[in-house]
Each structure stands twice: as structure tokens, then as C-alpha cells.
C-alpha positions as CSV (number, residue, x, y, z in Angstrom):
1,X,-55.0,70.4,5.3
2,X,-53.4,66.6,4.0
3,X,-56.1,64.4,2.2
4,X,-56.1,60.3,3.0
5,X,-53.9,59.6,0.6
6,X,-51.1,61.0,1.6
7,X,-50.7,58.8,5.4
8,X,-49.8,55.6,3.6
9,X,-46.5,57.7,1.9
10,X,-45.4,59.2,5.3
11,X,-45.7,55.8,7.1
12,X,-43.5,54.0,4.3
13,X,-41.3,57.1,4.7
14,X,-40.6,56.6,8.3
15,X,-40.2,53.0,8.1
16,X,-37.2,53.3,5.7
17,X,-35.7,55.8,7.8
18,X,-35.5,53.4,11.1
19,X,-34.7,50.2,8.9
20,X,-31.6,52.3,7.4
21,X,-30.7,53.8,11.1
22,X,-30.8,50.2,12.2
23,X,-28.4,48.3,9.0
24,X,-26.1,51.6,10.1
25,X,-25.8,50.8,13.3
26,X,-25.1,47.2,12.7
27,X,-22.1,48.1,10.4
28,X,-21.0,50.4,12.3
29,X,-20.4,47.8,15.3
30,X,-19.2,45.4,12.6
31,X,-15.9,47.7,12.0
32,X,-14.9,48.2,15.4
33,X,-15.3,45.4,16.2
34,X,-13.0,43.7,13.8
35,X,-11.0,47.3,14.2
36,X,-10.3,46.0,17.4
37,X,-9.3,42.5,16.6
38,X,-7.2,43.4,13.4
39,X,-4.2,41.7,14.5
40,X,-5.8,38.6,16.4
41,X,-6.7,34.9,14.9
42,X,-9.9,34.1,14.5
43,X,-12.3,31.1,13.7
44,X,-11.3,28.0,15.5
45,X,-7.5,26.7,15.3
46,X,-5.8,23.9,17.3
47,X,-8.8,23.2,19.0
48,X,-9.9,26.8,20.6
49,X,-12.4,29.2,19.0
50,X,-11.3,32.8,19.6
51,X,-13.9,35.7,20.4
52,X,-11.5,39.0,20.7
53,X,-10.0,38.3,23.7
54,X,-11.5,35.3,24.8
55,X,-10.5,32.1,23.5
56,X,-12.7,28.9,24.2
57,X,-11.7,25.3,24.2
58,X,-14.1,23.2,21.7
59,X,-14.4,20.0,20.0
60,X,-14.7,18.7,16.7
61,X,-17.6,16.6,16.0
62,X,-15.4,13.5,14.6
63,X,-13.7,13.1,17.4
64,X,-16.8,11.3,18.6
65,X,-18.1,7.6,18.8
66,X,-21.6,7.3,17.2
67,X,-24.3,4.9,16.0
68,X,-23.2,6.4,12.5
69,X,-19.6,5.1,13.1
70,X,-20.4,0.9,13.0
71,X,-17.8,-0.8,11.0
72,X,-14.8,1.7,12.1
73,X,-11.8,-0.1,14.0
74,X,-10.7,3.5,14.8
75,X,-11.4,4.9,18.5
76,X,-12.6,8.0,18.9
77,X,-10.9,10.8,20.4
78,X,-12.7,12.3,22.7
79,X,-12.7,9.8,25.8
80,X,-16.4,9.1,26.8
81,X,-18.5,7.6,29.8
82,X,-19.4,4.2,29.2
83,X,-16.7,4.1,26.0
84,X,-13.9,1.8,26.8
85,X,-12.1,2.1,23.3
86,X,-11.5,-1.6,22.3
87,X,-13.7,-3.9,23.2
88,X,-17.1,-1.9,23.6
89,X,-19.4,-4.3,22.0
90,X,-17.8,-7.2,23.5
91,X,-19.4,-7.3,26.6
92,X,-18.7,-6.0,30.1
93,X,-15.1,-5.3,30.2
94,X,-13.9,-6.7,27.0
95,X,-15.9,-9.9,28.8
96,X,-16.5,-11.4,25.5
97,X,-14.9,-12.6,22.5
98,X,-13.6,-9.1,20.4
99,X,-12.3,-8.9,16.8
100,X,-9.4,-7.6,15.4
101,X,-7.7,-5.8,17.0
102,X,-4.8,-3.4,15.5
103,X,-1.1,-2.0,17.4
104,X,-0.6,1.3,15.8
105,X,2.3,3.4,14.2
106,X,1.5,5.6,16.7
107,X,2.0,3.1,19.1
108,X,-2.0,3.3,20.0
109,X,-4.1,-0.4,20.2
110,X,-7.3,0.3,17.6
111,X,-10.7,-0.9,18.6
112,X,-11.8,-4.7,18.6
113,X,-15.0,-3.5,16.9
114,X,-17.8,-6.5,17.4
115,X,-17.8,-9.2,19.1
116,X,-15.7,-12.1,16.8
117,X,-12.8,-15.3,16.9
118,X,-9.7,-12.6,15.7
119,X,-8.8,-12.1,19.7
120,X,-9.0,-15.7,19.9
121,X,-11.2,-15.4,23.3
122,X,-12.4,-13.2,26.2
123,X,-10.6,-10.1,26.2
124,X,-8.8,-9.4,29.3
125,X,-7.5,-6.3,31.1
126,X,-6.4,-2.2,29.5
127,X,-5.8,0.6,31.0
128,X,-8.0,3.2,30.6
129,X,-5.1,5.5,28.5
130,X,-5.2,5.0,24.5
131,X,-1.7,5.1,24.3
132,X,0.7,2.4,25.8
133,X,1.5,2.7,29.8
134,X,3.5,1.2,31.7
135,X,0.8,-1.0,33.3
136,X,-1.0,-1.6,29.4
137,X,-2.1,-5.2,28.1
138,X,-3.8,-5.8,24.8
139,X,-7.3,-5.9,25.6
140,X,-7.2,-8.5,22.7
141,X,-4.8,-10.6,25.3
142,X,-7.6,-13.4,26.3
143,X,-4.9,-14.3,29.2
144,X,-1.4,-14.3,30.6
145,X,0.2,-17.6,28.3
146,X,0.7,-20.7,30.6
147,X,3.2,-23.8,30.6
148,X,2.0,-26.9,32.0
149,X,3.9,-30.7,32.9
150,X,2.1,-33.8,33.6
151,X,4.0,-36.6,34.9
152,X,2.2,-40.2,35.5
153,X,2.1,-43.1,36.2
154,X,0.4,-46.3,34.2
155,X,-0.2,-49.1,35.4
156,X,-0.9,-51.0,32.2
157,X,-1.4,-55.1,31.4
158,X,-2.4,-56.3,27.8
159,X,-4.7,-58.6,26.9
160,X,-2.7,-61.6,25.9
161,X,-1.0,-64.3,27.0
162,X,-2.6,-68.0,27.5
163,X,-0.9,-69.3,24.3
164,X,0.9,-72.6,23.7
165,X,2.4,-75.2,21.9
166,X,2.3,-78.3,23.7
167,X,-0.4,-79.1,25.4
168,X,1.1,-80.1,29.1
169,X,1.7,-76.8,30.2
170,X,0.5,-72.9,28.9
171,X,1.4,-70.0,29.6
172,X,-1.0,-67.5,31.7
173,X,-2.2,-63.8,31.3
174,X,0.6,-60.6,31.2
175,X,1.0,-58.7,34.5
176,X,0.2,-55.3,35.0
177,X,3.1,-53.6,34.8
178,X,4.7,-49.4,35.4
179,X,5.1,-47.2,32.6
180,X,4.7,-43.4,32.3
181,X,3.1,-40.5,30.8
182,X,5.0,-37.3,30.6
183,X,3.3,-34.3,29.3
184,X,4.9,-30.8,28.1
185,X,2.7,-27.9,26.8
186,X,2.2,-24.3,26.6
187,X,-0.4,-22.0,25.3
188,X,0.5,-18.5,24.1
189,X,-3.1,-17.1,24.5
190,X,-5.2,-19.3,26.9
191,X,-6.7,-20.4,23.8
192,X,-3.8,-21.5,20.9
193,X,-1.0,-23.8,22.2
194,X,0.9,-27.1,21.6
195,X,2.3,-29.9,23.2
196,X,4.6,-33.2,23.7
197,X,3.9,-36.3,25.6
198,X,5.6,-39.4,25.8
199,X,4.5,-42.7,27.0
200,X,6.4,-45.7,28.1
201,X,8.5,-47.8,28.0
202,X,6.3,-50.7,29.2
203,X,7.5,-54.5,29.3
204,X,5.6,-57.5,29.5
205,X,7.1,-60.5,30.5
206,X,6.0,-64.3,30.7
207,X,7.8,-67.7,31.1
208,X,7.1,-70.7,32.3
209,X,9.3,-73.9,32.7
210,X,8.3,-77.3,32.6
211,X,10.3,-80.6,33.7
212,X,10.5,-84.2,33.6
213,X,13.0,-86.4,34.5
214,X,11.4,-89.5,33.1
215,X,10.0,-87.1,29.9
216,X,7.0,-87.4,28.6
217,X,6.5,-83.9,28.1
218,X,5.1,-83.3,24.4
219,X,4.2,-80.8,22.0
220,X,2.0,-79.4,18.9
221,X,4.5,-78.8,16.6
222,X,5.4,-80.7,13.7
223,X,6.2,-81.5,9.9
224,X,4.4,-83.2,7.1
225,X,2.2,-85.0,10.1
226,X,5.2,-86.2,11.8
227,X,6.2,-84.9,15.7
228,X,9.6,-83.3,16.1
229,X,11.9,-85.1,17.0
230,X,13.6,-82.8,19.5
231,X,9.9,-81.8,20.8
232,X,8.4,-85.1,22.0
233,X,9.5,-86.9,24.9
234,X,10.9,-84.6,26.3
235,X,12.8,-84.0,30.0
236,X,12.4,-80.1,30.1
237,X,10.8,-77.4,28.1
238,X,10.7,-73.7,27.9
239,X,8.2,-71.0,26.8
240,X,8.8,-67.6,27.3
241,X,6.7,-64.0,25.4
242,X,7.4,-60.2,26.1
243,X,5.7,-57.2,25.1
244,X,7.8,-53.9,24.5
245,X,5.7,-50.5,24.0
246,X,6.7,-47.1,24.3
247,X,4.9,-43.8,22.2
248,X,6.0,-40.2,21.1
249,X,3.6,-38.0,20.2
250,X,3.4,-34.2,18.9
251,X,0.0,-32.0,18.9
252,X,-1.9,-28.7,18.7
253,X,-3.8,-27.4,21.1
254,X,-6.7,-25.4,20.6
255,X,-8.6,-24.6,24.4
256,X,-11.4,-22.9,25.0
257,X,-12.3,-22.0,28.9
258,X,-10.1,-23.3,30.5
259,X,-12.3,-26.4,30.8
260,X,-12.4,-28.1,27.3
261,X,-9.0,-29.1,24.8
262,X,-8.9,-30.3,21.5
263,X,-5.5,-32.0,19.6
264,X,-4.6,-32.9,16.4
265,X,-0.4,-34.4,15.7
266,X,1.9,-36.6,14.2
267,X,2.5,-40.0,16.6
268,X,4.4,-42.7,16.5
269,X,4.4,-45.8,18.1
270,X,6.3,-48.6,18.6
271,X,5.1,-52.0,19.4
272,X,7.1,-55.1,19.3
273,X,6.6,-59.0,20.7
274,X,9.4,-62.2,21.0
275,X,8.5,-65.9,21.7
276,X,10.4,-68.7,22.2
277,X,9.9,-72.1,22.9
278,X,12.7,-74.5,24.2
279,X,12.6,-78.5,24.3
280,X,15.2,-80.9,25.1
281,X,14.9,-84.3,25.0
282,X,17.6,-87.2,26.1
283,X,19.4,-86.9,23.2
284,X,18.8,-83.4,21.6
285,X,17.3,-79.9,21.9
286,X,15.1,-77.6,19.5
287,X,13.9,-74.4,19.4
288,X,11.4,-72.3,18.1
289,X,12.0,-68.4,17.6
290,X,9.4,-65.7,16.8
291,X,10.1,-61.7,16.7
292,X,7.6,-59.2,15.5
293,X,8.4,-55.4,15.2
294,X,5.7,-52.5,14.7
295,X,6.9,-49.4,13.8
296,X,3.5,-47.1,13.5
297,X,3.4,-44.1,12.4
298,X,0.7,-41.2,11.8
299,X,-1.8,-38.4,12.7
300,X,-3.8,-38.2,15.6
301,X,-7.5,-36.0,17.0
302,X,-8.1,-36.1,20.8
303,X,-10.1,-34.1,23.4
304,X,-9.5,-33.9,27.0
305,X,-12.1,-32.4,29.3
306,X,-13.2,-31.1,32.5
307,X,-16.1,-30.5,34.6
308,X,-16.2,-29.4,38.1
309,X,-17.9,-31.5,40.9
310,X,-16.1,-29.9,44.1
311,X,-14.6,-26.5,44.9
312,X,-11.4,-28.1,43.6
313,X,-12.4,-31.1,41.7
314,X,-13.4,-32.2,38.6
315,X,-13.7,-34.9,36.8
316,X,-12.3,-35.5,33.5
317,X,-11.7,-37.3,30.2
318,X,-9.4,-37.9,27.8
319,X,-9.9,-39.2,24.5
320,X,-7.7,-39.9,21.4
321,X,-7.8,-41.6,18.1
322,X,-5.5,-42.2,15.5
323,X,-4.6,-43.9,11.5
324,X,-1.1,-44.8,11.4
325,X,1.0,-46.8,8.5
326,X,2.2,-49.6,10.2
327,X,5.7,-50.9,8.9
328,X,5.9,-54.5,10.2
329,X,8.3,-56.9,10.2
330,X,8.8,-60.8,11.4
331,X,11.3,-63.4,11.6
332,X,10.8,-67.0,12.6
333,X,13.3,-69.7,13.0
334,X,12.7,-73.3,13.9
335,X,15.5,-75.6,14.6
336,X,14.8,-79.4,15.3
337,X,18.0,-81.3,16.5
338,X,20.8,-80.5,14.3
339,X,18.4,-79.6,11.6
340,X,17.3,-75.9,10.5
341,X,13.3,-76.6,9.2
342,X,12.4,-73.0,8.9
343,X,14.7,-69.4,8.4
344,X,12.4,-66.8,7.3
345,X,11.2,-63.5,7.2
346,X,8.5,-60.9,5.9
347,X,7.6,-57.4,5.8
348,X,4.6,-54.7,4.9
349,X,3.4,-51.8,5.7
350,X,-0.8,-51.5,6.5
351,X,-2.9,-49.4,8.2
352,X,-3.3,-49.7,11.9
353,X,-5.4,-47.8,14.8
354,X,-4.9,-46.6,17.9
355,X,-7.5,-45.3,19.9
356,X,-7.6,-44.1,23.8
357,X,-10.5,-44.0,26.7
358,X,-9.0,-42.5,29.6
359,X,-11.6,-41.2,32.8
360,X,-10.3,-40.2,36.7
361,X,-10.6,-37.5,39.6
362,X,-8.7,-34.1,39.5
363,X,-7.9,-32.3,42.8
364,X,-6.1,-28.6,42.7
365,X,-4.2,-28.7,45.6
366,X,-3.2,-25.0,45.1
367,X,-2.5,-22.1,41.3
368,X,-0.5,-24.2,40.1
369,X,-0.7,-27.8,41.2
370,X,-2.7,-30.4,40.5
371,X,-3.4,-34.4,41.1
372,X,-5.4,-36.8,39.7
373,X,-6.3,-40.7,39.4
374,X,-7.8,-42.5,36.6
375,X,-8.7,-46.0,34.1
376,X,-7.5,-46.4,31.4
377,X,-7.9,-47.8,27.9
378,X,-6.8,-48.7,25.3
379,X,-7.3,-50.4,21.6
380,X,-4.2,-51.1,19.2
381,X,-5.5,-52.8,15.7
382,X,-3.5,-53.3,12.8
383,X,-0.3,-55.1,14.7
384,X,2.1,-58.0,14.0
385,X,1.7,-60.4,17.0
386,X,4.7,-62.3,17.4
387,X,2.7,-66.0,18.0
388,X,0.5,-66.1,14.9
389,X,3.1,-66.1,13.1
390,X,3.4,-69.7,14.0
391,X,1.3,-72.6,13.1
392,X,1.4,-75.9,14.5
393,X,2.4,-77.7,10.8
394,X,6.0,-76.2,10.3
395,X,6.3,-76.5,6.1
396,X,8.5,-74.3,3.4
397,X,6.5,-71.4,4.3
398,X,6.4,-70.8,7.7
399,X,7.3,-67.4,8.8
400,X,7.6,-66.2,5.1
401,X,4.1,-64.2,5.2
402,X,3.8,-61.7,8.0
403,X,0.1,-61.5,10.1
404,X,-0.5,-58.1,10.9
405,X,-4.2,-58.2,11.5
406,X,-4.2,-58.6,15.5
407,X,-5.5,-56.1,18.4
408,X,-4.1,-55.4,21.2
409,X,-6.6,-54.2,24.2
410,X,-4.9,-52.6,27.1
411,X,-6.2,-52.0,30.4
412,X,-5.4,-50.3,33.6
413,X,-5.0,-47.3,36.3
414,X,-2.9,-43.5,35.9
415,X,-2.1,-41.9,38.9
416,X,0.1,-38.2,38.6
417,X,0.3,-35.2,39.5
418,X,0.3,-31.4,36.6
419,X,1.9,-28.4,37.3
420,X,1.1,-25.3,35.5
421,X,2.8,-21.4,35.9
């Protein structure tokens, strides 16, 4: 008969036997399975997990882009729903401004990463494939490059005239004359571009003649307080006044939203004036000529703005401001009969400025063609004007000191067309 202390020993013996049996069975099964697959690879290799005679495709978790990959510029190896590779954080379908982009040796575009300005603006369309194909475009390319040609007619007049050296007649204001403004430009990525522009040539002329067979035509000219004989009691006198203008500029442009354009560049402006005064008396002739040349070299900044007012209509604003070095020179010649009273010239280099403002209406006729018309206002300061180089009192200093403190205001209208392709 067994005592009560014998039962725990029996129970421990039985549990040990069961555990040994289970462990022995697992070892035999493992050895059998290993013997069956001893000739095949096991584990994960080349994207496959091999188990016995079966293989299963698996994905490395590093191929997924997660919130922990902030700052990475490489696209994930696994195509994910809602993750389009480049520009993923730039908005719907790459609608925002992307950060840096690189073209790798594997012919793949890297991610644009966080929104920034390295791509130069909004991203363009892209294919769903990572590698370049026939229809693939750089996801960080804002849009297709374009070029434009603008041809305008300018009907302008300078606010000069109403000048005279005779008490008997004078010159009227200058009328409007026709010139052109031709601009050729290109934008390589819808943001950064270049353009050149030519304005002119303009030629304004005034002339007036007065005749009196009985004499009596006089002049304000004098020398040492005495009227010049050839300009006193004249039978005929003529005054002419002309001005010429043209400019050439080259600018770098920065375009935003195809509605605003900022520019900075260099510009050359040529502005010349001629004034002539002729007199004939019964016995002799006299003449006065004054010529000035202004060559302006400098830099300018500008802005062009468009504002939509209808489906195809826009208002526009054009503004320019420039600072220039004016290389100016003048020549003055005064003759009284056979005597030369003054023959002198001078030159200098002074600061000058040119400010332009224009506004008008633009209408889009098609995808590439638009027409516009508007008003123009220009202000040219720091130039030499021909009449201002002469004073009625002729002396030894006449024409020897150039005056470049003259301002010219130009007003007019513009009309033309632009082709963008």
C-alpha cells in the first residue's frame, strides 16, 4: 500500500515522460523536413521566400516610404496608392512648387521632396512609371518652354517746342510721330527667360519761315548789348528744331503665373536734337546752329502685369525705370555776315534717368495670338537740349559749357500684336 508522499513523485515522473516524448517528436520532424529540403535554398533571396517545394514573393519593408523617411529624396521601390514618386508632397498631381530634383544614372527622376522653389514653380505632368519612357516628362518641369514676339506701333510726341529767338514768330509744339517697339523673348521653364527690345526710331521736326519784303523782322540775339546786323530788319527768317530717339535693351525676365513678369537688364538710349536759326537782310545773312548728342548707357528694372477682365480680355500695365550714364556733347556755331561770333563745343558724362509707364487693353484671339492698345507716358531726365545751349547774349563763352539739366516728357498711344508659341 502506497503512502500519501508517493503521489507527487509519481506525478512528476509522468509529466517528465510526456515532455520528453513531445521534444523527441519535434526533433524528428525537424530532421525529416531538413532532410527533404537539403538540396534547395531556404529563407529570403531575390524577393522570394522558399519553404519546402513552394516559393512565396515577399517585399522588403525598406521599399516603402513612410513618415519616418522625412528628408529623403529617393522614391520608394514599391509603387504605393497615393504616392506618385516625385512631388508627392507638392499637392494634387504635382500642383505645387517642388523642391530639388535629380536625374540619376539609372535614368530615373528622384523625388522633388518637400515644396520649395528649386523646380522653378508648379510641376508638370508625369507618367506613373519611375523610369523614363517615350511619354515621360520631368515631374519638376513647370511646363513647356515658349517664345514670343511682340510688334507694336507707337504714336508719340515729346513735350518740347514753343521756342523762338525772334519776337516776330515762334515754333509750335511738336506733333506725334510713328515709331515701333519690337520685343523678342523666350522662357525656358515658364519662369526664367530672356528678351531683347528695340524702340524707335522717332524723328520729330518743326520748321517755320517768315518773309517780309520790306524788312522789319528782328531777333533777340545781340553781342555786348548790340543787336546783330544780319538778324536785324531782316526780310526773311527761318527756325527749325528736330529731335531723334531710339533705344535698344536686353533683359533677364522672371515670370509668375503667366500674369506677372519682372525684368532686369541693360539699355542704351540715343537722343539727339538740332536747332537752326537763319536770317537774311537786304545786304547779308546770318546763322545760328546748335546740336546736341546724348548717348545713355545703364541698367533698368521693369514689370509687366496682366489682369483678367473677361474670358479673353485683360488689362495690362507696363513699367520701366532706369539709371544711366549720359555721354553728352554739344556744338554751337554763330555767324553774323562774314564774321564768326562763336564756334565752340563741350562734352561731359552725367547721370540720367528714364521712366516709362503704359497701360492698355489686351484681347486673346487664339492660343498664340493676342492684340492690344494702350496709353504711354515716358519721362527722360538729365539730357542736353539744343536750344538750351544758346543764350540770346552772344559772347566768348557761348557753347563752351554744356547743359545737361533738361527733362523731356513723351506722351502717346501704342497698338500692336503678340505671338506666343
